[in-house]
Structure formats: structure tokens, C-alpha cells
C-alpha positions as CSV (number, residue, x, y, z in Angstrom):
1,M,115.5,-8.8,196.8
2,S,119.2,-8.3,196.8
3,K,121.2,-8.3,193.6
4,I,123.0,-11.5,194.4
5,A,119.8,-13.4,195.1
6,E,118.3,-12.2,191.9
7,Y,121.4,-13.1,190.0
8,K,121.4,-16.6,191.4
9,R,117.7,-17.1,190.7
10,L,118.1,-15.9,187.1
11,E,121.2,-18.1,186.7
12,A,119.2,-21.2,187.9
13,Q,116.4,-20.4,185.5
14,L,118.9,-20.1,182.6
15,A,120.4,-23.4,183.5
16,E,117.0,-25.0,183.5
17,Q,116.1,-23.5,180.1
18,L,119.4,-24.5,178.6
19,A,118.8,-28.1,179.8
20,A,115.4,-28.1,178.2
21,L,116.8,-26.7,175.0
22,D,119.5,-29.4,174.9
23,K,116.7,-32.0,175.4
24,L,114.7,-30.6,172.6
25,R,117.7,-30.6,170.2
26,S,118.1,-34.3,170.6
27,D,114.4,-35.0,170.1
28,D,113.7,-36.9,166.8
29,K,110.3,-35.4,166.3
30,L,111.7,-31.9,166.4
31,Q,114.5,-32.8,164.0
32,R,111.9,-34.2,161.5
33,E,109.7,-31.1,161.8
34,I,112.8,-28.9,161.2
35,E,113.7,-31.0,158.2
36,F,110.2,-30.8,156.9
37,E,110.0,-27.0,157.3
38,T,113.4,-26.6,155.6
39,R,112.4,-28.8,152.6
40,L,109.0,-27.1,152.3
41,N,110.5,-23.6,152.3
42,G,113.0,-24.9,149.6
43,L,110.1,-26.1,147.5
44,L,108.2,-22.9,147.9
45,N,111.3,-20.9,146.9
46,E,112.0,-23.2,144.0
47,Y,108.6,-22.9,142.4
48,G,107.9,-19.3,143.5
49,Y,104.8,-20.0,145.5
50,S,103.8,-18.5,148.8
51,L,102.4,-20.6,151.6
52,Q,99.0,-19.0,151.2
53,T,99.0,-19.9,147.5
54,V,99.7,-23.5,148.3
55,L,96.9,-23.5,150.9
56,D,94.5,-22.1,148.2
57,I,95.5,-24.8,145.8
58,L,95.0,-27.6,148.4
59,D,91.7,-26.1,149.7
60,P,90.1,-24.0,147.0
61,S,86.9,-23.4,149.0
62,P,87.7,-20.5,151.4
63,A,84.3,-20.9,153.0
64,T,85.5,-24.0,154.8
65,R,88.4,-22.2,156.5
66,T,87.4,-20.5,159.7
67,N,90.3,-18.0,159.9
68,Q,89.0,-15.9,157.0
69,P,85.8,-13.9,157.9
70,G,83.2,-13.7,155.2
71,P,81.6,-10.5,154.1
72,R,79.1,-9.0,156.5
73,R,75.6,-8.6,155.3
74,E,74.3,-5.1,155.2
75,R,71.7,-4.2,157.8
76,S,68.2,-3.4,156.6
77,L,67.0,0.2,156.7
78,K,64.3,0.7,159.3
79,S,62.0,3.7,159.5
80,Y,60.3,4.8,162.7
81,T,57.4,7.3,162.7
82,N,56.6,8.9,166.0
83,P,52.8,9.2,166.0
84,H,52.9,12.0,168.6
85,T,55.1,14.4,166.7
86,G,55.0,12.9,163.1
87,E,58.8,12.8,163.1
88,V,60.4,10.1,160.9
89,V,63.8,8.5,161.6
90,E,65.5,6.1,159.3
91,T,68.4,4.0,160.7
92,R,70.3,0.8,160.0
93,G,71.6,0.4,163.5
94,G,70.0,0.0,166.9
95,N,71.9,2.7,168.7
96,H,70.3,5.8,167.2
97,K,70.2,8.9,169.5
98,V,66.6,9.9,168.7
99,I,65.4,6.3,168.9
100,N,67.0,5.8,172.3
101,A,65.4,9.1,173.5
102,W,62.0,7.9,172.3
103,K,62.6,4.5,174.1
104,A,63.4,6.3,177.3
105,Q,60.3,8.5,177.0
106,Y,57.7,6.1,175.6
107,G,59.1,2.7,176.3
108,A,61.0,0.2,174.0
109,D,57.9,-1.9,173.2
110,E,55.9,1.1,172.0
111,V,58.8,2.5,169.9
112,K,59.3,-0.9,168.4
113,S,55.7,-0.9,167.2
114,W,56.4,2.4,165.3
115,A,58.7,0.6,162.8
116,V,57.4,0.8,159.3
């Protein structure tokens, strides 16, 4: 694309965006939202509260809010005893190197039955 064609394309895009911006500036809903945000920030500054503090006051039960993850429960400890070798492996996860090797050698169902 030539430089002049790119310049004209960008100039047309800029004109469209400026028209959309002017339309938004005259929108009553936007003006009310801007006024609300300005007044809210003024109140927060006046009383020395943060937005998170106000949210905690309005909704004191954080369990109802979905944007804050709760604590994860700890996985239970599982012990596997290989009856062929007598080897014992304790793990909390399902991606243990020795367990995976046993599953490849003896099959997942059989290794699952070795759990204590």
C-alpha cells in the first residue's frame, strides 16, 4: 500500500472516530455517568475510603462475590503399595513419576487398587 493511500485511510478513520467522540460527548447518559463518577470519587476522597472498602461495607459477605477466589482445599495424601516390589509411594497429586510408570507397566485400574 502506498504511503498516500495509507494516509488517506487513516485520516478517514480518524474523522469517523472524532465524529463518534463528538456524538458521545453530547450523550446525556454519558454526562450523568461522568458526573456520578466525579461525585463518587469526591466522596471517597472526602471520607478517606477506597472503593474496595465501600464494596466491603455494602456487601460484607465475600463468599457471594465471584471475583475473589476462595482458599483451595488441600489434597488428601494417598499411599500406593506395589505388591510386586513392596515399594510404597505417598503423593498428593495425580502426576507422580513413579505412579505413572506403574500405570504404564501394570495398567491404571490395577495401580488404582493399590491405594491404601
